[in-house]
C-alpha positions as CSV (number, residue, x, y, z in Angstrom):
1,G,17.9,-71.3,-61.9
2,N,17.4,-69.7,-58.5
3,Q,13.7,-68.5,-57.6
4,I,14.7,-65.1,-56.3
5,F,17.5,-64.3,-58.6
6,G,15.4,-65.4,-61.7
7,L,13.2,-62.4,-61.2
8,F,15.7,-59.8,-61.7
9,E,15.4,-58.3,-64.8
10,P,17.3,-57.8,-67.0
11,N,18.4,-61.5,-66.6
12,L,21.2,-62.6,-64.7
13,S,21.5,-65.7,-66.2
14,D,21.9,-64.3,-69.8
15,R,25.6,-64.1,-71.4
16,A,24.5,-61.1,-73.4
17,N,23.7,-58.7,-70.9
18,Y,27.3,-59.3,-69.7
19,K,28.6,-58.6,-73.1
20,L,26.4,-55.3,-73.3
21,D,27.5,-53.9,-69.9
22,T,24.6,-51.5,-69.7
23,M,24.2,-49.2,-66.5
24,E,20.4,-51.2,-65.9
25,F,22.6,-54.3,-65.5
26,R,24.8,-53.2,-63.6
27,H,22.5,-52.0,-61.1
28,T,20.8,-55.5,-61.3
29,V,24.0,-57.1,-60.5
30,A,24.7,-54.6,-57.7
31,R,20.8,-55.4,-56.3
32,S,21.5,-59.1,-56.4
33,F,24.6,-58.5,-54.5
34,L,23.0,-56.5,-51.8
35,L,20.4,-59.4,-51.4
36,S,22.8,-62.2,-51.0
37,Y,24.6,-60.3,-48.3
38,A,21.5,-59.2,-46.7
39,F,20.8,-62.9,-46.4
40,S,23.9,-63.6,-45.3
41,F,23.9,-61.1,-42.5
42,A,20.4,-62.1,-41.5
43,S,21.9,-65.4,-40.7
44,F,24.2,-63.9,-38.2
45,L,21.1,-62.3,-36.5
46,L,19.8,-65.8,-35.7
47,L,23.0,-66.7,-34.1
48,V,21.6,-65.2,-31.0
49,L,19.0,-68.0,-30.6
50,L,21.8,-70.6,-30.1
51,P,22.4,-71.9,-26.7
52,Y,26.4,-70.6,-25.5
53,Q,27.4,-73.7,-23.9
54,K,26.2,-77.2,-23.0
55,Q,24.9,-76.0,-19.5
56,E,22.5,-73.3,-21.4
57,A,21.3,-75.9,-23.7
58,Q,20.6,-78.4,-20.8
59,R,18.8,-75.4,-18.7
60,R,16.6,-74.5,-21.7
61,K,15.9,-78.3,-22.0
62,R,14.3,-78.2,-18.4
63,E,12.7,-74.8,-18.3
64,W,11.4,-74.3,-21.8
65,S,8.1,-75.7,-22.7
66,H,7.7,-79.0,-24.7
67,R,5.3,-79.7,-27.1
68,P,5.2,-82.6,-29.6
69,A,3.8,-80.0,-32.1
70,F,7.1,-78.3,-32.4
71,G,8.7,-81.3,-33.8
72,Y,5.8,-82.2,-35.9
73,I,6.0,-78.8,-37.5
74,T,9.5,-78.7,-37.9
75,C,9.3,-81.8,-39.8
76,G,6.6,-80.7,-41.9
77,L,8.5,-77.5,-43.2
78,V,11.3,-79.6,-43.7
79,L,9.4,-82.2,-45.8
80,F,7.6,-79.4,-47.8
81,A,11.2,-77.6,-48.4
82,F,12.5,-81.0,-49.8
83,I,9.5,-81.6,-51.8
84,Y,9.6,-77.9,-53.1
85,A,13.3,-78.4,-54.2
86,M,12.6,-81.7,-55.9
87,T,9.7,-80.3,-57.9
88,V,10.8,-76.8,-59.0
């Protein structure tokens, strides 16, 4: 199951909760939808960090600082996420 949605109570993965259809479970389902839409909306907010066109991307490459640590940190985070996804 999903790490975040597994924390919801009553459990979203239990079929019996859907059959019982209690008000508490309806609220849980509503909160899960709100959370998923919040993450989707947050991804749209990060779009402002992307360059508009090739010229701006090239300008950023020329003007912004270059540090190998940024690459190592990025690779480390991707590797950590991969290992975490494979073990959990």
